[in-house]
C-alpha positions as a Markdown table, in Angstrom:
| # | Residue | x | y | z |
|---|---|---|---|---|
| 1 | Unk | 111.8 | 109.1 | 16.5 |
| 2 | Unk | 111.0 | 112.3 | 14.5 |
| 3 | Unk | 113.0 | 113.2 | 11.6 |
| 4 | Unk | 114.2 | 116.9 | 11.6 |
| 5 | Unk | 114.0 | 118.4 | 8.1 |
| 6 | Unk | 117.2 | 120.0 | 6.9 |
| 7 | Unk | 117.6 | 123.2 | 5.0 |
| 8 | Unk | 117.9 | 121.3 | 1.7 |
| 9 | Unk | 114.8 | 119.2 | 2.6 |
| 10 | Unk | 112.8 | 122.4 | 3.0 |
| 11 | Unk | 114.2 | 123.8 | -0.2 |
| 12 | Unk | 113.1 | 120.7 | -2.1 |
| 13 | Unk | 109.7 | 120.7 | -0.5 |
| 14 | Unk | 109.2 | 124.3 | -1.4 |
| 15 | Unk | 110.4 | 123.7 | -5.0 |
| 16 | Unk | 108.0 | 120.8 | -5.4 |
| 17 | Unk | 105.1 | 122.7 | -3.9 |
| 18 | Unk | 105.6 | 125.5 | -6.4 |
| 19 | Unk | 105.8 | 123.0 | -9.3 |
| 20 | Unk | 102.6 | 121.3 | -8.1 |
| 21 | Unk | 100.8 | 124.7 | -8.0 |
| 22 | Unk | 102.1 | 125.6 | -11.4 |
| 23 | Unk | 100.6 | 122.4 | -12.7 |
| 24 | Unk | 97.3 | 123.2 | -11.1 |
| 25 | Unk | 97.6 | 120.2 | -8.7 |
| 26 | Unk | 95.8 | 120.4 | -5.3 |
| 27 | Unk | 98.8 | 120.3 | -2.9 |
| 28 | Unk | 96.7 | 118.8 | -0.1 |
| 29 | Unk | 96.4 | 115.6 | -2.2 |
| 30 | Unk | 100.2 | 115.1 | -2.3 |
| 31 | Unk | 102.8 | 114.1 | 0.3 |
| 32 | Unk | 106.5 | 113.3 | 0.6 |
| 33 | Unk | 106.9 | 109.5 | 0.3 |
| 34 | Unk | 110.7 | 109.1 | 0.7 |
| 35 | Unk | 113.4 | 111.3 | 1.9 |
| 36 | Unk | 117.0 | 110.4 | 1.3 |
| 37 | Unk | 119.6 | 110.1 | 4.0 |
| 38 | Unk | 122.1 | 112.1 | 2.0 |
| 39 | Unk | 119.8 | 114.4 | 0.0 |
| 40 | Unk | 119.7 | 113.2 | -3.6 |
| 41 | Unk | 116.3 | 111.7 | -4.6 |
| 42 | Unk | 113.1 | 112.7 | -2.9 |
| 43 | Unk | 109.9 | 110.8 | -3.9 |
| 44 | Unk | 106.5 | 112.4 | -3.7 |
| 45 | Unk | 103.2 | 110.6 | -4.1 |
| 46 | Unk | 99.5 | 111.3 | -4.2 |
| 47 | Unk | 97.5 | 110.4 | -1.1 |
| 48 | Unk | 96.3 | 107.0 | -2.5 |
| 49 | Unk | 99.9 | 106.1 | -3.6 |
| 50 | Unk | 98.8 | 105.4 | -7.2 |
| 51 | Unk | 101.1 | 108.1 | -8.7 |
| 52 | Unk | 104.5 | 109.3 | -7.8 |
| 53 | Unk | 107.4 | 111.4 | -9.1 |
| 54 | Unk | 110.8 | 112.4 | -7.9 |
| 55 | Unk | 112.8 | 115.5 | -7.2 |
| 56 | Unk | 116.6 | 115.1 | -7.8 |
| 57 | Unk | 119.2 | 117.2 | -6.0 |
| 58 | Unk | 122.6 | 117.6 | -7.5 |
| 59 | Unk | 124.9 | 120.2 | -6.0 |
| 60 | Unk | 122.0 | 122.2 | -4.7 |
| 61 | Unk | 120.3 | 122.2 | -8.1 |
| 62 | Unk | 116.8 | 120.6 | -8.0 |
| 63 | Unk | 115.1 | 119.0 | -10.9 |
| 64 | Unk | 111.9 | 116.9 | -11.3 |
| 65 | Unk | 112.1 | 113.4 | -12.6 |
| 66 | Unk | 110.6 | 110.0 | -12.8 |
| 67 | Unk | 111.6 | 106.3 | -12.9 |
| 68 | Unk | 111.4 | 104.2 | -16.1 |
| 69 | Unk | 112.5 | 100.8 | -17.1 |
| 70 | Unk | 115.3 | 100.6 | -19.7 |
| 71 | Unk | 115.4 | 97.9 | -22.4 |
| 72 | Unk | 117.1 | 95.4 | -20.0 |
| 73 | Unk | 114.3 | 95.9 | -17.5 |
| 74 | Unk | 116.4 | 97.9 | -15.0 |
| 75 | Unk | 115.0 | 101.1 | -13.3 |
| 76 | Unk | 116.6 | 104.3 | -14.5 |
| 77 | Unk | 116.0 | 108.0 | -13.7 |
| 78 | Unk | 114.9 | 110.6 | -16.3 |
| 79 | Unk | 114.4 | 114.3 | -15.9 |
| 80 | Unk | 111.1 | 116.2 | -16.4 |
| 81 | Unk | 110.2 | 119.9 | -16.8 |
| 82 | Unk | 106.9 | 119.6 | -14.9 |
| 83 | Unk | 105.1 | 117.4 | -12.5 |
| 84 | Unk | 102.6 | 116.4 | -15.3 |
| 85 | Unk | 105.5 | 115.3 | -17.6 |
| 86 | Unk | 107.0 | 113.2 | -14.8 |
| 87 | Unk | 103.7 | 111.6 | -14.0 |
| 88 | Unk | 102.8 | 110.9 | -17.7 |
| 89 | Unk | 106.3 | 109.5 | -18.5 |
| 90 | Unk | 106.7 | 107.2 | -15.5 |
| 91 | Unk | 107.1 | 103.7 | -16.8 |
| 92 | Unk | 107.2 | 101.2 | -14.1 |
| 93 | Unk | 105.2 | 98.3 | -15.3 |
| 94 | Unk | 105.2 | 96.2 | -12.2 |
| 95 | Unk | 104.7 | 92.9 | -14.2 |
| 96 | Unk | 107.8 | 93.6 | -16.4 |
| 97 | Unk | 109.8 | 94.6 | -13.2 |
| 98 | Unk | 108.9 | 91.3 | -11.5 |
| 99 | Unk | 109.8 | 89.3 | -14.6 |
| 100 | Unk | 113.2 | 91.0 | -14.6 |
| 101 | Unk | 113.7 | 90.4 | -10.9 |
| 102 | Unk | 113.0 | 86.7 | -11.3 |
| 103 | Unk | 115.8 | 86.4 | -13.9 |
| 104 | Unk | 118.5 | 88.2 | -11.9 |
| 105 | Unk | 120.3 | 86.3 | -9.1 |
| 106 | Unk | 119.8 | 87.7 | -5.7 |
| 107 | Unk | 122.6 | 89.0 | -3.5 |
| 108 | Unk | 122.4 | 85.6 | -1.7 |
| 109 | Unk | 122.9 | 83.6 | -4.9 |
| 110 | Unk | 126.1 | 85.4 | -6.1 |
């Protein structure tokens, strides 16, 4: 099944393309990783999936952002002005994340 891009999907992709070019990134090295069902958070990654950032859509306003862990170890979203800022500020230490996940009851244990 092929996903048909919506007008907002295309708007987000064009916005991110411009931001990548402004940051002097080679756009052929980047791709869309996740597309939301209801158009809120799009995730973009480099080709080897070692770096990613997000584009958030709120009432047709698009901003760049990234994920980080808060003091309790939960993932939160933060805004960024540029792709470089989003990449540099991403804080998803997988080890910390796994430790937090081990401490929290799963949906099946509640």
